[in-house]
N, C-alpha and C positions, 0 to 999 in steps of 0.2 A: 470446503464442502467435498465430501466423498460419496461413493456409491453406498456407503453404510447407512446414509440417511434414509434410504428407501427400504431398508431391511429391518423389520420389527420382529421381535420375538413372539412366540405363541402366547406367552403370558400377557404381553402388551396388547395383542389383538383381542384375546378372550376376556381378560380381566382389566388390564390397565385402561384402555380406551373407554369401555363401558363405565368404569368407575369414575373416570374423568368427566364423562358426560353426565353421570349421576350427580357429581359434585356441582357442575355448572347448572344442570336442569333437574333437580330432584323430583319435581312434579311429573316429569316425563316418564320416570320409572313407574310411578304409581298409576299413571294413565295407561302405560303399556300392560299392566296387569289385567285391566278390564278388556283391553283390545285382544290380548292373547286368549282370554276366556271365551270371548265371543267368536273369534276366528277358529279356535280349536273345536268348539261345539259344532260350528257349521261344517268344518272340513271333515269331521268324522260322522256327520249325519247321514242317515240312509244306509249305514253300514258300508259306505263306500271305502272308507279307510278305518284302520284300527284307531281307537281313541288316542293311543300313544303317538301314532304317526300324525294324527291330526294336531296334537299338541306340539309336536316337533315342527310341523309346517307353520303353525301359528307363531311359535317362537322365532322360526327362521324369517318370517315376514317382518316381525317387529324388529328383529336383530338387523335385517337388511336396511330397515328404516333408520335405526340408530347408527349403523355403520355408514350409511349414506350421509348422515349429519356429520360424523367424524371425518369422513373422506372429503366432504365438501368444505369442512373447516380448514383442512390442510391444503387443498387445492380446489378452488371453486370452478366447477364446470357445468355445462348445461345439463349433463346427465345426472348431476347431483339433485337439481331441482326436479327433473323428471322422476327420479327414484323416490323422492320424498312425497311428491303428489300421487304417485302410483300406490305407494304403501298406504297413504291416507285413504285413497279411493277403495282399496281392497278392504280396509277395516270397515269403511262405511257399507260397502256392498255386502260383505259376508255378515256383518252385524245386523244389517236390516233384514237380509234374507233369513237369518236364524230366528230373529224376533218375530218376523212375519210367519214363519213356520210354527212357532210356539203359539201364536195367537190365532192360527188357522187361516190367515190371509193368503197363504201360499200352501198349496198341497204338494208335498214332496213327490208323490207318485205321478202327478200330472205336470210336473215342471218341464218335462221335455228337454229339447236340445239347449234351450237357453239356460236352464238350471245346470245342465252338464257342463256347458261352457263356463258358467260362473265358478265351478269347482276347479277347472283346469287352466283356463286362459290367464287368470290373475297370477297364478303361481309361476307359469312360464314367463309371462311378461315381466314380473318383478325380478326373476332370475336374470333375464336379459338386461334390465336396467341396472341391476347391481353389478353385473360383469362390465358393462360399459362405463359405469361410474368409476369402478376400480381401475379400468384401463385408462380412462381419461386422467385420473389422479396420478397414476404411475407415469403417464406421458408428461404431465405437467411437472412432476418432480424431476424426471430425467431432463426435461428442458431447463429447469432451474439449475440442476447440477451442471449441465453443459454450459449454461450462461455463466455460472460461477467459475467453472474451469477456464472458459474463454477470458473472463475478466482477470483471473489469476495469471493466465499466460500473457495477456497484454501487460499486466503490471510487471511481470518478470522481464518481459521484453523491454519495457520502458526503463526498468532498473538497470538492465544490461547496457542499454544505450546511454543512460546517464553516467554509469561507471566508466564506459569507454570514452565519453566526452570529457569526464573529469580527469581521466588518465592522460588524454591528449592535452588538456589544458596544463596539467602539471608538467608534462614533458616540454611543452612550448615555453612555460615559465622557466624551467630549468635551462633550456637552450638560451633564453633571453638573458638569464642571470650569468651564464657562462660567457655570452658575448659581451655583456656589460663589464664583467670582470676583465676580459681580455682588452677591451677598449681602455679601461682605467689603467691597466698595467702598461699598455702601449703609451698612453699619455704620460704616465709617471716616468717611464724609460726615456721618452723624448725630452721631458723637462730636466731629468737628471743629465742627459747628454748635453743639453743646452747650458746647464750650469757648469758642467765640467769643461765644456768648450770655452765658456766665458772666463772661468778661472785660468785655463791654459793661456788664453789670450792676455789676461792681466799679468800672468807670470812672464809671458814672453815680452810684454812691454817693459816690465820692471827690469828684466834681464838686459834688454836693449839699452835702457838708461844706464844701468850699471856698467855695461860694456863700453858705452860712450865716455864715461867719466870714472875710470877705475880707481883714480887716486883720491876722489872726493866722495864723501858720503853726505855732505851738506850742500845744498844748492847755492848758498851764499858765497861770494868771492872772498878769498883769504887776504883782505886788505885791512889796514889799520883804520879803525873807526874815526881817528882824529886827523891823521895826516894823509890817509889814503894810500900809503906805501904798501906794495905787495909783500906779504910775509910768507916766506917759503915754508917755514916750519909750522906744522899744524899746531903743535903744542904752544908755540909762541903766539900764533894767531888766536888760539883760544884764550890765552892769558891777556892779550890785547883787548879782546872783546869784553873780558871780565872787567878790566881796569879802564877801558875806553881810551887806551893809548898804548903804543908800542914801546919797545925799549929805547928806540932812538928819540921818541918824544919825551921820555923820562929824562934822558941825559941833556936834552936841550933846554 
């Protein structure tokens, strides 16, 4: 919401809003015709005002009433109700006085101060009510705009805080992933080192066994399986193992 919401074009004020009201309340336009006729007749009575000026005043009173309805529909204020009731009472007052003059119940020349006040005070009072109603409506709209702006500012602030928190969580997660990767890498390196050390130890033990018996590759003694005589030649011993007797056993 922006400040443009309180700026309406001349067409909207003069044509748009009255037509909108006529669409919602068409009977009010017809009733306003009679009200304008009564008020304009009274306003121009006694040659106090030109008939055209009286008609303009009557239209202004009725328009103020209709504008009060429109303004009160946009932003309800206590001045909207005061304006509507004031316009209603002016129609009643001026209409009754005009009909009374036509019927002879009121003599215009002997009306005195109270009749003069009836011509002037309602117009001035309705102008004040209309101005106050418009002022209250504008104040209400500005308050609504400010409230919407504050809500938007709060929403933007909350969004910035959320994004900052989200960024912090992502950074913490990245650090945690890097730390986990380093721990895994260290564990892998330690396991590899243990395996290499184990292999080195196994190779060292094998080498030690080979160094202790350099002439033998088999753990069994090179004795004849039958007579038990030591056979010095490895090939002869392998042959004795195969035939289960040595050369001396064959000759005997």
